N, C-alpha and C positions, 0 to 999 in steps of 0.2 A: 062841383064844377058845373057851370051852366052849359046849355045846349050849343051855344055859339063856340065856346072854347073847346068843347068836345069835338065839334066838327073840324075846327082848326087842327086839333091833334090828329084826327083821322087824315086830314090833308097832308100833314107832316109825315105820318106813317106811310101814306101812299107814295110820297115823293122819295122817301128812303128806299122803298121797294123798287121804284123806278130806277134809282141809281144802281141798285143791285143788279137789275136786269141789264143795264148798260155795261156794268163791270163784267158780268158773265159773258156778254157778247164779245167784249174786247179781249177777255181772257181766252176765249175759244179761238178768236182770230189770231192771237199771238201763238197759241199752241199749234195751230195749222201752219203758221209761218215757220215755226221751228221745224216742223216735220218736213217742210218743203226745202229747207236749207240743204246745200251740199254737206256731206259728212264732215269735211274739214272745218266748215263754219259751225255746223250743228254741235259738234263736240269740242269746239274751241271757245275762245273768249266771247265771241258773238253769241253763241248758243247759251253760254253761262249767263250772260247779261240778260238775255231774253227770259231765261228761267227765273232770274231774280225779279224781273218785272212781274211775272205771273205770281210769284210768292208775295210780292207787295200788294197785288190786286186781291189775293186771297186774304191777306191780313186786313185790308180795308173792308172787305166783305164781312169779315168777322166782327169788326167794330160796328158796322151797320146793323148786323144781327143784334148786337148788344143794344144799340139805340132803339131798335124796334121793340125789343123786350121791355125796355124801360117805358117806352111810350104806352105799350099795352097795359102796364101796371098802373098807369095814371087813371 
């Protein structure tokens, strides 16, 4: 692989890493929001929904880790 394509792969890797940073920020904000909910919402349907969003963010983050691993192997 030539230098130009390697540079583009590094750019892709960096973009994936940036997406992971954004997801981490959103995940933390969502966790803080859950903690600030009144107990009846926190332990009710609303809290469960918010926890599900966090789980989806975690899943997406895992896929992005996989993508970075593959890029590093190239």
